[in-house]
N, CA, C, O and CB atoms as a CASP TS submission, in Angstrom:
PFRMAT TS
TARGET T0000
AUTHOR 0000-0000-0000
METHOD Language model
MODEL 1
PARENT N/A
ATOM      1  N   MET     1       1.053  -1.120   0.260  1.00  0.00           N
ATOM      2  CA  MET     1       0.324   0.015   0.055  1.00  0.00           C
ATOM      3  C   MET     1       0.840   0.971  -0.218  1.00  0.00           C
ATOM      4  O   MET     1       2.040   0.950   0.056  1.00  0.00           O
ATOM      5  CB  MET     1      -0.302   0.320   0.834  1.00  0.00           C
ATOM      6  N   ILE     2       0.379   2.140  -0.793  1.00  0.00           N
ATOM      7  CA  ILE     2       1.326   3.543  -0.856  1.00  0.00           C
ATOM      8  C   ILE     2       0.840   4.323   0.050  1.00  0.00           C
ATOM      9  O   ILE     2      -0.381   4.429   0.170  1.00  0.00           O
ATOM     10  CB  ILE     2       1.358   4.400  -2.210  1.00  0.00           C
ATOM     11  N   ASN     3       1.808   5.088   0.941  1.00  0.00           N
ATOM     12  CA  ASN     3       0.685   6.355   1.877  1.00  0.00           C
ATOM     13  C   ASN     3       1.200   7.646   1.275  1.00  0.00           C
ATOM     14  O   ASN     3       2.120   7.789   0.470  1.00  0.00           O
ATOM     15  CB  ASN     3       0.916   6.491   3.959  1.00  0.00           C
ATOM     16  N   GLN     4       0.554   8.395   1.735  1.00  0.00           N
ATOM     17  CA  GLN     4       0.824   9.932   1.641  1.00  0.00           C
ATOM     18  C   GLN     4       1.712  10.387   1.421  1.00  0.00           C
ATOM     19  O   GLN     4       1.682  11.450   0.802  1.00  0.00           O
ATOM     20  CB  GLN     4       0.670  10.572   2.430  1.00  0.00           C
ATOM     21  N   SER     5       2.694   9.929   1.735  1.00  0.00           N
ATOM     22  CA  SER     5       4.282  10.665   1.944  1.00  0.00           C
ATOM     23  C   SER     5       4.965   9.699   0.258  1.00  0.00           C
ATOM     24  O   SER     5       5.691  10.150  -0.627  1.00  0.00           O
ATOM     25  CB  SER     5       5.420   9.963   4.160  1.00  0.00           C
ATOM     26  N   GLU     6       4.572   8.815   0.347  1.00  0.00           N
ATOM     27  CA  GLU     6       5.514   8.249  -0.866  1.00  0.00           C
ATOM     28  C   GLU     6       4.088   8.279  -2.108  1.00  0.00           C
ATOM     29  O   GLU     6       3.712   7.223  -2.617  1.00  0.00           O
ATOM     30  CB  GLU     6       6.389   6.223  -0.428  1.00  0.00           C
ATOM     31  N   ARG     7       3.663   9.146  -2.332  1.00  0.00           N
ATOM     32  CA  ARG     7       2.968   9.411  -3.780  1.00  0.00           C
ATOM     33  C   ARG     7       3.750  10.456  -4.295  1.00  0.00           C
ATOM     34  O   ARG     7       4.072  11.483  -3.698  1.00  0.00           O
ATOM     35  CB  ARG     7       1.349   9.865  -3.781  1.00  0.00           C
ATOM     36  N   PHE     8       4.140  10.006  -5.866  1.00  0.00           N
ATOM     37  CA  PHE     8       4.548  10.875  -6.414  1.00  0.00           C
ATOM     38  C   PHE     8       4.115  11.214  -7.804  1.00  0.00           C
ATOM     39  O   PHE     8       4.217  10.438  -8.754  1.00  0.00           O
ATOM     40  CB  PHE     8       5.610  10.717  -6.274  1.00  0.00           C
ATOM     41  N   ALA     9       3.566  12.572  -7.867  1.00  0.00           N
ATOM     42  CA  ALA     9       2.896  12.996  -9.524  1.00  0.00           C
ATOM     43  C   ALA     9       3.373  13.591 -10.071  1.00  0.00           C
ATOM     44  O   ALA     9       3.583  14.761  -9.750  1.00  0.00           O
ATOM     45  CB  ALA     9       1.818  13.589  -9.819  1.00  0.00           C
ATOM     46  N   LEU    10       3.944  12.820 -11.642  1.00  0.00           N
ATOM     47  CA  LEU    10       4.586  14.308 -12.082  1.00  0.00           C
ATOM     48  C   LEU    10       3.308  15.377 -12.855  1.00  0.00           C
ATOM     49  O   LEU    10       2.080  15.306 -12.902  1.00  0.00           O
ATOM     50  CB  LEU    10       6.038  13.958 -13.422  1.00  0.00           C
ATOM     51  N   ALA    11       4.055  16.092 -13.252  1.00  0.00           N
ATOM     52  CA  ALA    11       3.639  17.665 -13.691  1.00  0.00           C
ATOM     53  C   ALA    11       2.930  16.823 -15.143  1.00  0.00           C
ATOM     54  O   ALA    11       2.881  15.682 -15.603  1.00  0.00           O
ATOM     55  CB  ALA    11       5.331  19.184 -14.008  1.00  0.00           C
ATOM     56  N   GLY    12       2.473  18.141 -15.464  1.00  0.00           N
ATOM     57  CA  GLY    12       2.050  17.790 -17.118  1.00  0.00           C
ATOM     58  C   GLY    12       0.212  17.252 -17.226  1.00  0.00           C
ATOM     59  O   GLY    12      -0.598  16.863 -16.384  1.00  0.00           O
ATOM     60  N   ASP    13       0.161  17.460 -18.536  1.00  0.00           N
ATOM     61  CA  ASP    13      -1.486  17.433 -18.645  1.00  0.00           C
ATOM     62  C   ASP    13      -1.417  15.670 -18.840  1.00  0.00           C
ATOM     63  O   ASP    13      -0.522  15.031 -19.392  1.00  0.00           O
ATOM     64  CB  ASP    13      -2.351  18.562 -20.293  1.00  0.00           C
ATOM     65  N   LYS    14      -2.659  15.157 -18.199  1.00  0.00           N
ATOM     66  CA  LYS    14      -2.877  13.681 -17.862  1.00  0.00           C
ATOM     67  C   LYS    14      -4.460  13.377 -17.464  1.00  0.00           C
ATOM     68  O   LYS    14      -4.931  13.967 -16.492  1.00  0.00           O
ATOM     69  CB  LYS    14      -1.862  13.266 -16.563  1.00  0.00           C
ATOM     70  N   LEU    15      -5.278  12.445 -18.231  1.00  0.00           N
ATOM     71  CA  LEU    15      -6.590  11.879 -18.207  1.00  0.00           C
ATOM     72  C   LEU    15      -6.124  10.907 -17.197  1.00  0.00           C
ATOM     73  O   LEU    15      -5.276  10.054 -17.459  1.00  0.00           O
ATOM     74  CB  LEU    15      -7.267  11.303 -19.637  1.00  0.00           C
ATOM     75  N   GLY    16      -6.793  11.067 -15.809  1.00  0.00           N
ATOM     76  CA  GLY    16      -6.481  10.157 -14.733  1.00  0.00           C
ATOM     77  C   GLY    16      -4.945  10.163 -14.068  1.00  0.00           C
ATOM     78  O   GLY    16      -4.153  11.083 -14.270  1.00  0.00           O
ATOM     79  N   GLY    17      -4.668   9.072 -13.299  1.00  0.00           N
ATOM     80  CA  GLY    17      -3.477   8.664 -12.984  1.00  0.00           C
ATOM     81  C   GLY    17      -3.326   9.915 -11.274  1.00  0.00           C
ATOM     82  O   GLY    17      -4.204  10.722 -10.969  1.00  0.00           O
ATOM     83  N   TRP    18      -2.262   9.738 -10.626  1.00  0.00           N
ATOM     84  CA  TRP    18      -2.077  10.701  -9.313  1.00  0.00           C
ATOM     85  C   TRP    18      -1.798  12.247 -10.218  1.00  0.00           C
ATOM     86  O   TRP    18      -1.093  12.513 -11.191  1.00  0.00           O
ATOM     87  CB  TRP    18      -0.432  10.101  -8.089  1.00  0.00           C
ATOM     88  N   LEU    19      -2.822  13.145  -9.272  1.00  0.00           N
ATOM     89  CA  LEU    19      -2.581  14.410  -9.232  1.00  0.00           C
ATOM     90  C   LEU    19      -1.200  14.940  -8.648  1.00  0.00           C
ATOM     91  O   LEU    19      -0.519  14.617  -7.675  1.00  0.00           O
ATOM     92  CB  LEU    19      -3.608  14.892  -8.581  1.00  0.00           C
ATOM     93  N   ASP    20      -1.065  15.980  -9.747  1.00  0.00           N
ATOM     94  CA  ASP    20      -0.325  16.963  -8.958  1.00  0.00           C
ATOM     95  C   ASP    20      -0.307  18.085  -8.334  1.00  0.00           C
ATOM     96  O   ASP    20       0.034  19.113  -8.919  1.00  0.00           O
ATOM     97  CB  ASP    20       0.243  17.176  -9.321  1.00  0.00           C
ATOM     98  N   TRP    21      -0.710  18.074  -6.904  1.00  0.00           N
ATOM     99  CA  TRP    21      -1.374  19.332  -6.298  1.00  0.00           C
ATOM    100  C   TRP    21      -0.243  20.013  -6.286  1.00  0.00           C
ATOM    101  O   TRP    21       0.675  19.197  -6.373  1.00  0.00           O
ATOM    102  CB  TRP    21      -2.131  19.273  -4.868  1.00  0.00           C
ATOM    103  N   PRO    22       0.219  21.253  -6.212  1.00  0.00           N
ATOM    104  CA  PRO    22       1.046  22.309  -5.957  1.00  0.00           C
ATOM    105  C   PRO    22       1.270  22.757  -4.719  1.00  0.00           C
ATOM    106  O   PRO    22       2.266  23.213  -4.156  1.00  0.00           O
ATOM    107  CB  PRO    22       0.699  23.229  -6.558  1.00  0.00           C
ATOM    108  N   GLN    23      -0.505  22.418  -4.198  1.00  0.00           N
ATOM    109  CA  GLN    23      -0.539  22.783  -2.385  1.00  0.00           C
ATOM    110  C   GLN    23      -1.228  21.653  -1.556  1.00  0.00           C
ATOM    111  O   GLN    23      -0.809  20.540  -1.240  1.00  0.00           O
ATOM    112  CB  GLN    23      -1.556  24.314  -1.972  1.00  0.00           C
ATOM    113  N   ASN    24      -2.214  22.175  -1.345  1.00  0.00           N
ATOM    114  CA  ASN    24      -2.955  21.274  -0.794  1.00  0.00           C
ATOM    115  C   ASN    24      -4.272  20.598  -1.679  1.00  0.00           C
ATOM    116  O   ASN    24      -4.737  21.247  -2.616  1.00  0.00           O
ATOM    117  CB  ASN    24      -3.344  21.933   0.397  1.00  0.00           C
ATOM    118  N   LEU    25      -4.858  19.210  -1.307  1.00  0.00           N
ATOM    119  CA  LEU    25      -5.773  18.999  -1.823  1.00  0.00           C
ATOM    120  C   LEU    25      -7.065  19.926  -2.070  1.00  0.00           C
ATOM    121  O   LEU    25      -7.476  20.702  -1.208  1.00  0.00           O
ATOM    122  CB  LEU    25      -5.903  18.121  -1.329  1.00  0.00           C
ATOM    123  N   ASP    26      -7.616  19.780  -3.233  1.00  0.00           N
ATOM    124  CA  ASP    26      -8.654  21.009  -3.498  1.00  0.00           C
ATOM    125  C   ASP    26      -9.544  20.595  -4.610  1.00  0.00           C
ATOM    126  O   ASP    26      -9.647  20.942  -5.786  1.00  0.00           O
ATOM    127  CB  ASP    26      -7.903  22.468  -3.935  1.00  0.00           C
ATOM    128  N   TYR    27     -10.442  19.326  -3.488  1.00  0.00           N
ATOM    129  CA  TYR    27     -11.791  18.489  -4.157  1.00  0.00           C
ATOM    130  C   TYR    27     -12.668  19.518  -4.287  1.00  0.00           C
ATOM    131  O   TYR    27     -12.696  20.447  -3.478  1.00  0.00           O
ATOM    132  CB  TYR    27     -12.547  17.216  -3.230  1.00  0.00           C
ATOM    133  N   ILE    28     -13.629  19.414  -5.545  1.00  0.00           N
ATOM    134  CA  ILE    28     -14.976  20.484  -5.549  1.00  0.00           C
ATOM    135  C   ILE    28     -16.086  19.203  -5.082  1.00  0.00           C
ATOM    136  O   ILE    28     -15.996  17.988  -5.258  1.00  0.00           O
ATOM    137  CB  ILE    28     -15.429  21.415  -7.500  1.00  0.00           C
ATOM    138  N   ALA    29     -17.290  20.135  -4.334  1.00  0.00           N
ATOM    139  CA  ALA    29     -18.330  19.491  -4.185  1.00  0.00           C
ATOM    140  C   ALA    29     -18.915  19.518  -5.434  1.00  0.00           C
ATOM    141  O   ALA    29     -18.532  20.275  -6.326  1.00  0.00           O
ATOM    142  CB  ALA    29     -19.071  19.919  -3.189  1.00  0.00           C
ATOM    143  N   CYS    30     -20.145  18.454  -5.587  1.00  0.00           N
ATOM    144  CA  CYS    30     -21.184  18.836  -6.611  1.00  0.00           C
ATOM    145  C   CYS    30     -22.120  19.760  -6.554  1.00  0.00           C
ATOM    146  O   CYS    30     -22.880  19.452  -5.636  1.00  0.00           O
ATOM    147  CB  CYS    30     -21.831  17.959  -6.872  1.00  0.00           C
ATOM    148  N   PRO    31     -22.596  21.146  -7.281  1.00  0.00           N
ATOM    149  CA  PRO    31     -23.711  21.509  -6.760  1.00  0.00           C
ATOM    150  C   PRO    31     -24.979  20.718  -6.531  1.00  0.00           C
ATOM    151  O   PRO    31     -25.893  21.140  -5.824  1.00  0.00           O
ATOM    152  CB  PRO    31     -23.947  22.379  -7.369  1.00  0.00           C
ATOM    153  N   ARG    32     -24.993  19.791  -7.031  1.00  0.00           N
ATOM    154  CA  ARG    32     -26.419  19.002  -6.957  1.00  0.00           C
ATOM    155  C   ARG    32     -26.559  18.410  -5.352  1.00  0.00           C
ATOM    156  O   ARG    32     -27.404  18.736  -4.518  1.00  0.00           O
ATOM    157  CB  ARG    32     -26.441  17.546  -8.210  1.00  0.00           C
ATOM    158  N   CYS    33     -25.582  17.554  -5.229  1.00  0.00           N
ATOM    159  CA  CYS    33     -25.771  16.419  -4.259  1.00  0.00           C
ATOM    160  C   CYS    33     -24.878  16.737  -3.026  1.00  0.00           C
ATOM    161  O   CYS    33     -25.059  16.191  -1.938  1.00  0.00           O
ATOM    162  CB  CYS    33     -25.366  14.961  -4.931  1.00  0.00           C
ATOM    163  N   ASP    34     -23.876  17.680  -3.269  1.00  0.00           N
ATOM    164  CA  ASP    34     -22.970  18.199  -2.349  1.00  0.00           C
ATOM    165  C   ASP    34     -21.562  17.154  -2.302  1.00  0.00           C
ATOM    166  O   ASP    34     -20.547  17.488  -1.690  1.00  0.00           O
ATOM    167  CB  ASP    34     -23.790  18.329  -0.873  1.00  0.00           C
ATOM    168  N   ARG    35     -21.648  16.233  -2.831  1.00  0.00           N
ATOM    169  CA  ARG    35     -20.487  15.057  -2.999  1.00  0.00           C
ATOM    170  C   ARG    35     -19.091  15.560  -3.294  1.00  0.00           C
ATOM    171  O   ARG    35     -19.092  16.770  -3.521  1.00  0.00           O
ATOM    172  CB  ARG    35     -20.834  14.054  -4.234  1.00  0.00           C
ATOM    173  N   ARG    36     -18.134  15.101  -3.344  1.00  0.00           N
ATOM    174  CA  ARG    36     -17.124  15.341  -3.369  1.00  0.00           C
ATOM    175  C   ARG    36     -16.750  14.789  -5.261  1.00  0.00           C
ATOM    176  O   ARG    36     -16.714  13.584  -5.515  1.00  0.00           O
ATOM    177  CB  ARG    36     -16.480  14.667  -1.982  1.00  0.00           C
ATOM    178  N   MET    37     -16.559  15.624  -6.153  1.00  0.00           N
ATOM    179  CA  MET    37     -16.491  15.424  -7.271  1.00  0.00           C
ATOM    180  C   MET    37     -14.970  14.534  -7.966  1.00  0.00           C
ATOM    181  O   MET    37     -14.009  15.214  -7.607  1.00  0.00           O
ATOM    182  CB  MET    37     -16.776  16.756  -7.673  1.00  0.00           C
ATOM    183  N   ASP    38     -14.624  13.688  -8.538  1.00  0.00           N
ATOM    184  CA  ASP    38     -13.525  13.238  -8.898  1.00  0.00           C
ATOM    185  C   ASP    38     -12.618  13.864 -10.037  1.00  0.00           C
ATOM    186  O   ASP    38     -13.221  13.834 -11.110  1.00  0.00           O
ATOM    187  CB  ASP    38     -13.821  12.104  -9.124  1.00  0.00           C
ATOM    188  N   VAL    39     -11.605  14.311 -10.114  1.00  0.00           N
ATOM    189  CA  VAL    39     -10.570  15.179 -10.737  1.00  0.00           C
ATOM    190  C   VAL    39     -10.209  13.769 -12.231  1.00  0.00           C
ATOM    191  O   VAL    39      -9.667  12.666 -12.305  1.00  0.00           O
ATOM    192  CB  VAL    39      -8.909  15.665  -9.251  1.00  0.00           C
ATOM    193  N   ILE    40     -10.837  14.621 -13.047  1.00  0.00           N
ATOM    194  CA  ILE    40     -10.894  13.373 -14.504  1.00  0.00           C
ATOM    195  C   ILE    40      -9.912  13.800 -15.037  1.00  0.00           C
ATOM    196  O   ILE    40      -9.395  12.885 -15.677  1.00  0.00           O
ATOM    197  CB  ILE    40     -12.207  13.284 -15.742  1.00  0.00           C
ATOM    198  N   PHE    41      -9.044  15.238 -15.175  1.00  0.00           N
ATOM    199  CA  PHE    41      -8.141  15.443 -16.345  1.00  0.00           C
ATOM    200  C   PHE    41      -7.671  16.434 -15.365  1.00  0.00           C
ATOM    201  O   PHE    41      -8.394  17.088 -14.614  1.00  0.00           O
ATOM    202  CB  PHE    41      -8.674  15.860 -18.004  1.00  0.00           C
ATOM    203  N   GLN    42      -5.918  16.499 -15.474  1.00  0.00           N
ATOM    204  CA  GLN    42      -5.535  17.737 -15.281  1.00  0.00           C
ATOM    205  C   GLN    42      -4.371  18.493 -16.384  1.00  0.00           C
ATOM    206  O   GLN    42      -3.344  17.970 -16.816  1.00  0.00           O
ATOM    207  CB  GLN    42      -5.066  17.655 -13.905  1.00  0.00           C
ATOM    208  N   ILE    43      -4.714  19.400 -16.572  1.00  0.00           N
ATOM    209  CA  ILE    43      -3.941  20.554 -17.863  1.00  0.00           C
ATOM    210  C   ILE    43      -2.947  21.161 -16.998  1.00  0.00           C
ATOM    211  O   ILE    43      -3.351  21.437 -15.868  1.00  0.00           O
ATOM    212  CB  ILE    43      -5.078  22.019 -18.669  1.00  0.00           C
ATOM    213  N   ASP    44      -1.790  21.419 -17.259  1.00  0.00           N
ATOM    214  CA  ASP    44      -0.785  21.966 -16.574  1.00  0.00           C
ATOM    215  C   ASP    44      -0.738  23.058 -18.260  1.00  0.00           C
ATOM    216  O   ASP    44      -1.180  22.947 -19.403  1.00  0.00           O
ATOM    217  CB  ASP    44       0.732  20.680 -15.897  1.00  0.00           C
ATOM    218  N   SER    45       0.223  24.228 -17.335  1.00  0.00           N
ATOM    219  CA  SER    45      -0.232  25.513 -18.038  1.00  0.00           C
ATOM    220  C   SER    45       1.374  25.163 -18.835  1.00  0.00           C
ATOM    221  O   SER    45       2.444  24.681 -18.462  1.00  0.00           O
ATOM    222  CB  SER    45      -0.619  27.301 -16.897  1.00  0.00           C
ATOM    223  N   SER    46       0.755  25.776 -20.266  1.00  0.00           N
ATOM    224  CA  SER    46       1.271  25.994 -21.314  1.00  0.00           C
ATOM    225  C   SER    46       2.306  24.609 -21.948  1.00  0.00           C
ATOM    226  O   SER    46       3.356  24.538 -22.585  1.00  0.00           O
ATOM    227  CB  SER    46       1.930  27.307 -21.020  1.00  0.00           C
ATOM    228  N   CYS    47       1.429  23.729 -21.420  1.00  0.00           N
ATOM    229  CA  CYS    47       1.852  21.939 -21.775  1.00  0.00           C
ATOM    230  C   CYS    47       1.268  21.649 -22.962  1.00  0.00           C
ATOM    231  O   CYS    47       1.863  20.962 -23.792  1.00  0.00           O
ATOM    232  CB  CYS    47       1.230  20.666 -20.653  1.00  0.00           C
ATOM    233  N   THR    48      -0.119  22.200 -23.208  1.00  0.00           N
ATOM    234  CA  THR    48      -0.650  21.371 -24.831  1.00  0.00           C
ATOM    235  C   THR    48      -1.167  22.514 -25.284  1.00  0.00           C
ATOM    236  O   THR    48      -0.999  22.834 -26.460  1.00  0.00           O
ATOM    237  CB  THR    48      -1.973  19.933 -24.905  1.00  0.00           C
ATOM    238  N   LEU    49      -1.988  23.424 -24.269  1.00  0.00           N
ATOM    239  CA  LEU    49      -2.574  24.542 -24.111  1.00  0.00           C
ATOM    240  C   LEU    49      -1.511  26.074 -23.914  1.00  0.00           C
ATOM    241  O   LEU    49      -0.792  26.320 -22.946  1.00  0.00           O
ATOM    242  CB  LEU    49      -3.468  24.183 -22.911  1.00  0.00           C
ATOM    243  N   PRO    50      -1.671  26.772 -24.925  1.00  0.00           N
ATOM    244  CA  PRO    50      -1.006  28.284 -25.138  1.00  0.00           C
ATOM    245  C   PRO    50      -1.622  28.927 -23.725  1.00  0.00           C
ATOM    246  O   PRO    50      -1.969  30.105 -23.806  1.00  0.00           O
ATOM    247  CB  PRO    50      -1.621  29.268 -26.814  1.00  0.00           C
ATOM    248  N   HIS    51      -1.749  28.417 -22.740  1.00  0.00           N
ATOM    249  CA  HIS    51      -2.543  29.465 -21.500  1.00  0.00           C
ATOM    250  C   HIS    51      -2.130  28.874 -20.115  1.00  0.00           C
ATOM    251  O   HIS    51      -2.503  27.773 -19.711  1.00  0.00           O
ATOM    252  CB  HIS    51      -4.492  29.441 -21.565  1.00  0.00           C
ATOM    253  N   TYR    52      -1.253  29.800 -19.385  1.00  0.00           N
ATOM    254  CA  TYR    52      -0.991  29.732 -17.993  1.00  0.00           C
ATOM    255  C   TYR    52      -2.041  30.164 -16.880  1.00  0.00           C
ATOM    256  O   TYR    52      -2.473  31.291 -16.637  1.00  0.00           O
ATOM    257  CB  TYR    52       0.119  30.482 -17.828  1.00  0.00           C
ATOM    258  N   PHE    53      -2.309  29.026 -16.313  1.00  0.00           N
ATOM    259  CA  PHE    53      -3.152  29.294 -14.979  1.00  0.00           C
ATOM    260  C   PHE    53      -2.684  30.209 -14.023  1.00  0.00           C
ATOM    261  O   PHE    53      -2.091  29.490 -13.219  1.00  0.00           O
ATOM    262  CB  PHE    53      -3.323  28.117 -14.214  1.00  0.00           C
ATOM    263  N   MET    54      -2.615  31.138 -13.711  1.00  0.00           N
ATOM    264  CA  MET    54      -2.145  32.271 -12.771  1.00  0.00           C
ATOM    265  C   MET    54      -0.497  32.684 -12.846  1.00  0.00           C
ATOM    266  O   MET    54      -0.012  33.640 -13.452  1.00  0.00           O
ATOM    267  CB  MET    54      -2.493  31.768 -11.223  1.00  0.00           C
ATOM    268  N   ASP    55      -0.071  32.065 -12.356  1.00  0.00           N
ATOM    269  CA  ASP    55       1.529  32.521 -12.617  1.00  0.00           C
ATOM    270  C   ASP    55       2.299  30.959 -13.021  1.00  0.00           C
ATOM    271  O   ASP    55       3.419  30.670 -12.599  1.00  0.00           O
ATOM    272  CB  ASP    55       2.367  33.366 -10.887  1.00  0.00           C
ATOM    273  N   GLY    56       1.532  30.109 -13.843  1.00  0.00           N
ATOM    274  CA  GLY    56       2.264  28.649 -14.485  1.00  0.00           C
ATOM    275  C   GLY    56       1.812  27.853 -13.310  1.00  0.00           C
ATOM    276  O   GLY    56       2.645  27.126 -12.769  1.00  0.00           O
ATOM    277  N   GLY    57       0.471  27.903 -12.799  1.00  0.00           N
ATOM    278  CA  GLY    57      -0.084  26.188 -12.228  1.00  0.00           C
ATOM    279  C   GLY    57      -0.610  25.705 -12.970  1.00  0.00           C
ATOM    280  O   GLY    57      -0.587  26.074 -14.144  1.00  0.00           O
ATOM    281  N   MET    58      -1.291  24.673 -12.524  1.00  0.00           N
ATOM    282  CA  MET    58      -2.556  23.894 -13.128  1.00  0.00           C
ATOM    283  C   MET    58      -3.991  24.156 -12.769  1.00  0.00           C
ATOM    284  O   MET    58      -4.517  24.950 -11.989  1.00  0.00           O
ATOM    285  CB  MET    58      -2.429  22.540 -12.822  1.00  0.00           C
ATOM    286  N   ALA    59      -4.510  23.139 -13.674  1.00  0.00           N
ATOM    287  CA  ALA    59      -5.840  23.148 -13.632  1.00  0.00           C
ATOM    288  C   ALA    59      -6.395  21.597 -13.879  1.00  0.00           C
ATOM    289  O   ALA    59      -5.970  20.591 -14.447  1.00  0.00           O
ATOM    290  CB  ALA    59      -6.333  24.197 -14.680  1.00  0.00           C
ATOM    291  N   TRP    60      -7.385  21.913 -13.255  1.00  0.00           N
ATOM    292  CA  TRP    60      -8.464  20.688 -13.121  1.00  0.00           C
ATOM    293  C   TRP    60      -9.620  20.235 -13.344  1.00  0.00           C
ATOM    294  O   TRP    60     -10.443  20.708 -12.561  1.00  0.00           O
ATOM    295  CB  TRP    60      -8.648  20.467 -12.382  1.00  0.00           C
ATOM    296  N   VAL    61     -10.199  19.245 -14.360  1.00  0.00           N
ATOM    297  CA  VAL    61     -11.545  19.004 -14.787  1.00  0.00           C
ATOM    298  C   VAL    61     -12.236  18.053 -13.452  1.00  0.00           C
ATOM    299  O   VAL    61     -11.496  17.288 -12.834  1.00  0.00           O
ATOM    300  CB  VAL    61     -11.512  18.164 -16.400  1.00  0.00           C
ATOM    301  N   SER    62     -13.502  18.166 -13.136  1.00  0.00           N
ATOM    302  CA  SER    62     -13.698  17.368 -12.083  1.00  0.00           C
ATOM    303  C   SER    62     -15.170  16.994 -12.580  1.00  0.00           C
ATOM    304  O   SER    62     -15.670  17.826 -13.337  1.00  0.00           O
ATOM    305  CB  SER    62     -13.475  18.078 -10.575  1.00  0.00           C
ATOM    306  N   GLN    63     -15.888  15.949 -12.292  1.00  0.00           N
ATOM    307  CA  GLN    63     -16.605  15.210 -12.659  1.00  0.00           C
ATOM    308  C   GLN    63     -17.565  14.568 -11.650  1.00  0.00           C
ATOM    309  O   GLN    63     -17.152  13.738 -10.841  1.00  0.00           O
ATOM    310  CB  GLN    63     -15.920  14.509 -13.268  1.00  0.00           C
ATOM    311  N   CYS    64     -18.845  14.954 -11.698  1.00  0.00           N
ATOM    312  CA  CYS    64     -19.807  14.096 -10.249  1.00  0.00           C
ATOM    313  C   CYS    64     -19.854  12.711 -11.048  1.00  0.00           C
ATOM    314  O   CYS    64     -19.895  12.558 -12.269  1.00  0.00           O
ATOM    315  CB  CYS    64     -21.897  14.845  -9.746  1.00  0.00           C
ATOM    316  N   LYS    65     -19.834  11.663  -9.957  1.00  0.00           N
ATOM    317  CA  LYS    65     -19.930  10.281 -10.311  1.00  0.00           C
ATOM    318  C   LYS    65     -21.409   9.890 -10.550  1.00  0.00           C
ATOM    319  O   LYS    65     -21.678   8.925 -11.264  1.00  0.00           O
ATOM    320  CB  LYS    65     -19.296   9.415  -9.212  1.00  0.00           C
ATOM    321  N   ASP    66     -22.697  10.889  -9.755  1.00  0.00           N
ATOM    322  CA  ASP    66     -23.802  10.662  -9.771  1.00  0.00           C
ATOM    323  C   ASP    66     -24.568  11.537 -10.932  1.00  0.00           C
ATOM    324  O   ASP    66     -25.754  11.364 -11.212  1.00  0.00           O
ATOM    325  CB  ASP    66     -24.178  10.800  -8.488  1.00  0.00           C
ATOM    326  N   HIS    67     -23.571  12.662 -11.670  1.00  0.00           N
ATOM    327  CA  HIS    67     -24.211  13.546 -12.136  1.00  0.00           C
ATOM    328  C   HIS    67     -23.307  13.755 -13.517  1.00  0.00           C
ATOM    329  O   HIS    67     -22.701  14.812 -13.696  1.00  0.00           O
ATOM    330  CB  HIS    67     -24.408  14.695 -11.110  1.00  0.00           C
ATOM    331  N   PRO    68     -23.276  12.976 -14.207  1.00  0.00           N
ATOM    332  CA  PRO    68     -21.813  12.652 -15.127  1.00  0.00           C
ATOM    333  C   PRO    68     -22.117  14.441 -16.092  1.00  0.00           C
ATOM    334  O   PRO    68     -21.142  15.063 -16.512  1.00  0.00           O
ATOM    335  CB  PRO    68     -21.959  10.515 -16.594  1.00  0.00           C
ATOM    336  N   ASP    69     -23.475  14.947 -16.266  1.00  0.00           N
ATOM    337  CA  ASP    69     -23.263  16.051 -16.824  1.00  0.00           C
ATOM    338  C   ASP    69     -22.780  17.186 -16.301  1.00  0.00           C
ATOM    339  O   ASP    69     -22.728  18.224 -16.961  1.00  0.00           O
ATOM    340  CB  ASP    69     -24.110  16.285 -17.252  1.00  0.00           C
ATOM    341  N   VAL    70     -22.284  17.075 -14.770  1.00  0.00           N
ATOM    342  CA  VAL    70     -21.832  18.449 -14.041  1.00  0.00           C
ATOM    343  C   VAL    70     -20.209  17.875 -13.689  1.00  0.00           C
ATOM    344  O   VAL    70     -19.611  16.957 -13.127  1.00  0.00           O
ATOM    345  CB  VAL    70     -22.978  18.944 -12.367  1.00  0.00           C
ATOM    346  N   LEU    71     -19.936  19.495 -14.683  1.00  0.00           N
ATOM    347  CA  LEU    71     -18.351  19.248 -14.542  1.00  0.00           C
ATOM    348  C   LEU    71     -17.770  20.728 -13.949  1.00  0.00           C
ATOM    349  O   LEU    71     -18.416  21.776 -13.937  1.00  0.00           O
ATOM    350  CB  LEU    71     -17.558  18.806 -16.232  1.00  0.00           C
ATOM    351  N   ALA    72     -16.601  20.571 -13.538  1.00  0.00           N
ATOM    352  CA  ALA    72     -16.326  22.158 -12.863  1.00  0.00           C
ATOM    353  C   ALA    72     -14.721  22.347 -13.163  1.00  0.00           C
ATOM    354  O   ALA    72     -13.853  21.555 -13.530  1.00  0.00           O
ATOM    355  CB  ALA    72     -16.685  22.278 -10.864  1.00  0.00           C
ATOM    356  N   LEU    73     -14.712  23.788 -12.834  1.00  0.00           N
ATOM    357  CA  LEU    73     -12.929  23.630 -13.483  1.00  0.00           C
ATOM    358  C   LEU    73     -12.144  24.434 -12.117  1.00  0.00           C
ATOM    359  O   LEU    73     -12.699  25.376 -11.551  1.00  0.00           O
ATOM    360  CB  LEU    73     -12.519  24.822 -15.498  1.00  0.00           C
ATOM    361  N   ASN    74     -10.912  23.961 -11.730  1.00  0.00           N
ATOM    362  CA  ASN    74     -10.526  24.461 -10.735  1.00  0.00           C
ATOM    363  C   ASN    74      -9.022  24.777 -10.809  1.00  0.00           C
ATOM    364  O   ASN    74      -8.415  23.761 -11.148  1.00  0.00           O
ATOM    365  CB  ASN    74     -10.915  23.685  -9.762  1.00  0.00           C
ATOM    366  N   TRP    75      -7.939  26.174 -10.546  1.00  0.00           N
ATOM    367  CA  TRP    75      -6.954  26.001 -10.943  1.00  0.00           C
ATOM    368  C   TRP    75      -6.205  26.671  -9.663  1.00  0.00           C
ATOM    369  O   TRP    75      -6.819  27.433  -8.917  1.00  0.00           O
ATOM    370  CB  TRP    75      -6.825  26.448 -12.320  1.00  0.00           C
ATOM    371  N   SER    76      -4.879  26.346  -9.465  1.00  0.00           N
ATOM    372  CA  SER    76      -4.010  26.905  -8.379  1.00  0.00           C
ATOM    373  C   SER    76      -2.784  27.340  -9.107  1.00  0.00           C
ATOM    374  O   SER    76      -2.697  27.204 -10.327  1.00  0.00           O
ATOM    375  CB  SER    76      -3.667  25.842  -7.190  1.00  0.00           C
ATOM    376  N   SER    77      -2.038  27.749  -8.537  1.00  0.00           N
ATOM    377  CA  SER    77      -0.574  28.663  -8.977  1.00  0.00           C
ATOM    378  C   SER    77       0.524  28.106  -8.368  1.00  0.00           C
ATOM    379  O   SER    77       1.641  28.592  -8.545  1.00  0.00           O
ATOM    380  CB  SER    77      -0.517  30.284  -8.496  1.00  0.00           C
TER
END
């Protein structure tokens, strides 16, 4: 079993896998059911898209398991 201190995630764009949170875990709650949404995609600044999130941070697209039409975007620098 891998514990929290042993998990290392690489930066970059990715679908699924270990997320590279630059600061603290920041999950979003579904506005319909208030459950934690799953992060499905990580977007790194200037990796694939010619866009910077704040000062070179990352963005995450989240989706609710119970409401697949509910998506959210959050970012951090």
